[in-house]
C-alpha positions as CSV (number, residue, x, y, z in Angstrom):
1,M,0.6,-15.0,-8.0
2,R,-2.3,-12.9,-9.3
3,E,-3.9,-16.1,-10.7
4,R,-3.5,-18.5,-7.8
5,G,-2.1,-16.5,-4.9
6,A,1.2,-16.7,-3.0
7,Q,0.4,-20.1,-1.4
8,A,0.4,-21.8,-4.8
9,L,3.7,-20.2,-6.0
10,S,6.6,-22.7,-6.3
11,L,10.1,-22.2,-7.6
12,R,9.8,-25.3,-9.8
13,E,6.6,-24.1,-11.4
14,L,7.9,-20.6,-11.8
15,A,11.0,-22.0,-13.6
16,R,8.8,-24.1,-15.9
17,E,6.6,-21.1,-16.8
18,V,9.6,-18.8,-17.5
19,G,11.3,-21.6,-19.6
20,V,14.4,-22.1,-17.5
21,S,15.8,-25.2,-15.7
22,H,14.1,-26.1,-12.5
23,G,17.3,-25.3,-10.6
24,A,17.8,-21.8,-12.1
25,P,15.6,-19.8,-9.6
26,R,17.7,-21.3,-6.7
27,R,20.7,-19.3,-8.0
28,H,18.8,-16.1,-7.0
29,F,16.6,-17.4,-4.2
30,P,17.7,-20.0,-1.8
31,D,14.2,-21.1,-1.1
32,R,10.5,-20.2,-1.8
33,Q,10.3,-17.8,1.2
34,A,13.3,-15.8,-0.1
35,L,11.4,-15.4,-3.4
36,L,8.2,-14.3,-1.6
37,D,10.2,-11.8,0.6
38,A,11.7,-10.4,-2.6
39,L,8.3,-10.0,-4.2
40,A,6.9,-8.4,-1.1
41,E,9.8,-6.0,-0.9
42,Q,9.5,-5.0,-4.5
43,G,5.7,-4.6,-3.9
44,F,6.5,-2.0,-1.2
45,V,9.0,-0.3,-3.5
46,R,6.3,-0.1,-6.2
47,L,3.6,1.1,-3.8
48,G,6.0,3.8,-2.5
49,A,6.7,5.0,-6.0
50,E,3.0,5.1,-6.9
51,L,2.2,7.0,-3.7
52,R,5.0,9.4,-4.3
53,A,3.9,10.0,-7.9
54,S,0.4,10.8,-6.7
55,V,1.6,13.4,-4.3
56,D,4.1,14.9,-6.7
57,G,1.5,14.9,-9.5
58,V,-0.7,17.6,-7.8
59,G,-0.1,21.0,-6.3
60,E,0.4,21.9,-2.6
61,D,-3.3,21.7,-1.7
62,F,-3.4,19.2,1.3
63,R,-6.9,17.8,0.6
64,E,-6.1,17.1,-3.1
65,R,-2.8,15.5,-2.2
66,L,-4.4,13.3,0.4
67,E,-7.3,12.3,-1.9
68,K,-4.9,11.4,-4.8
69,T,-2.6,9.5,-2.5
70,A,-5.5,7.5,-0.9
71,A,-6.9,6.7,-4.3
72,A,-3.5,5.6,-5.5
73,Y,-3.3,3.2,-2.5
74,V,-6.7,1.8,-3.1
75,H,-6.1,1.3,-6.8
76,F,-2.8,-0.5,-6.0
77,A,-4.5,-2.6,-3.4
78,T,-7.3,-3.7,-5.6
79,H,-5.2,-4.3,-8.7
80,D,-2.7,-6.4,-6.9
81,A,-4.6,-7.8,-3.9
82,A,-2.6,-11.0,-3.7
83,L,0.7,-9.0,-3.8
84,L,-0.6,-6.7,-1.0
85,E,-1.6,-9.7,1.1
86,L,1.9,-11.1,0.6
87,M,3.5,-7.7,1.4
88,F,1.7,-7.4,4.8
89,A,2.2,-11.1,5.7
90,G,6.0,-10.8,5.0
91,K,6.3,-7.5,6.9
92,H,5.0,-9.0,10.1
93,Q,7.4,-11.9,9.8
94,D,10.5,-9.7,9.4
95,Q,10.2,-6.7,11.7
96,S,13.8,-5.4,11.1
97,G,15.0,-6.3,7.7
98,E,14.9,-4.8,4.2
99,L,11.2,-5.7,3.8
100,N,10.3,-3.6,6.8
101,E,12.5,-0.8,5.6
102,A,10.8,-0.8,2.2
103,A,7.4,-0.7,3.9
104,E,8.4,2.2,6.1
105,R,9.7,4.1,3.0
106,A,6.4,3.5,1.2
107,F,4.2,4.7,4.1
108,S,6.4,7.6,4.8
109,V,4.6,9.4,2.0
110,I,1.4,9.2,4.0
111,L,3.1,10.2,7.2
112,D,4.6,13.2,5.4
113,L,1.1,14.2,4.3
114,I,-0.2,13.8,7.9
115,G,2.6,16.1,9.0
116,Q,1.7,18.7,6.3
117,G,-1.9,18.6,7.5
118,Q,-0.9,19.1,11.1
119,S,1.5,21.9,10.3
120,E,-1.3,23.7,8.2
121,G,-3.7,23.2,11.1
122,V,-6.1,21.1,9.0
123,L,-5.5,18.0,11.2
124,E,-5.3,18.0,15.0
125,P,-1.8,17.8,16.4
126,G,-0.6,14.5,17.8
127,E,1.2,11.4,16.9
128,P,1.3,11.3,13.1
129,E,1.6,7.5,13.1
130,R,-1.7,7.2,15.0
131,V,-3.5,9.7,12.7
132,G,-2.1,7.8,9.8
133,L,-3.3,4.5,11.2
134,V,-6.9,5.8,11.3
135,L,-6.5,7.0,7.7
136,F,-5.0,3.8,6.6
137,A,-7.8,1.7,8.2
138,T,-10.2,3.8,6.2
139,I,-8.6,3.4,2.8
140,Q,-7.7,-0.3,3.5
141,G,-11.4,-0.8,4.3
142,I,-12.4,0.7,1.0
143,A,-9.9,-1.6,-0.8
144,A,-11.3,-4.6,1.0
145,L,-14.8,-3.7,0.0
146,V,-13.7,-3.5,-3.7
147,T,-11.7,-6.8,-3.6
148,G,-14.7,-8.4,-1.9
149,G,-17.0,-7.3,-4.7
150,I,-19.1,-5.1,-2.4
151,V,-18.1,-1.9,-4.2
152,D,-17.5,-1.6,-7.9
153,T,-14.1,-0.3,-9.0
154,D,-15.8,2.6,-10.9
155,Q,-17.0,4.0,-7.5
156,V,-13.5,4.1,-5.9
157,D,-12.5,7.7,-6.6
158,A,-15.9,9.1,-5.4
159,L,-15.8,6.8,-2.3
160,V,-12.2,7.8,-1.5
161,A,-13.1,11.5,-1.9
162,D,-16.1,11.1,0.4
163,A,-14.0,9.2,3.0
164,I,-11.2,11.8,2.9
165,G,-13.8,14.6,3.4
166,R,-15.3,12.8,6.4
167,F,-11.8,12.1,7.8
168,L,-10.9,15.8,7.5
169,R,-14.1,17.0,9.1
170,G,-13.5,14.6,12.0
171,S,-9.9,15.7,12.3
172,R,-10.4,19.4,12.4
173,T,-8.6,21.3,15.0
174,P,-10.9,22.9,17.6
175,A,-11.9,26.4,16.9
C-alpha cells in the first residue's frame, strides 16, 4: 500500500507477495473492502497508541503534551500517508462500526488534552470537539505540506511547536 496506494491493492496480488495460495486471504477477508477496512481500523489503533505514548511520555505540562501529541500525529501522517488516506476514507463510509470506534478512541487522546487545557484555563471553555477540530485542521495541514513536498521533514518539530504556540495564543481565555 505504501508503494502503490490502496487503489492498487488486491487480494490476489497480496497472496502472491506473501507466498500463499490466491484463495488464502479470502479465509480472513470476504472481499477487498473488508481487507481495506481492517487495515484502516488497525491504522487507527496504531495512531491511538502513538498519540497515547506521546502524551504519557512527558510530564503534566499542557503545552509540552500538546506539542508532542501534535508532532506524533504529523509524523504518523507523513510516514504512512497512504494508510492515513485509507483510514479517513473508510471512516466516512462506516459511521457506526468498529472502524469509527477505533477512530474515536484514537482521537480521544487529543480531546482529553483539550479538556485538560480548558480545565487549566489555558484554552477557552466550549465544545472540546470544535476546539479539537481547529487544532486537527492545523496539524493535518502541516502533514499535507510535508507529504506534498512543500515542507521538509526535518522542519516538522519546529513547525508544530510554532503552530501550537500560535494556537495557544489564539485560544487564551480573556483576562
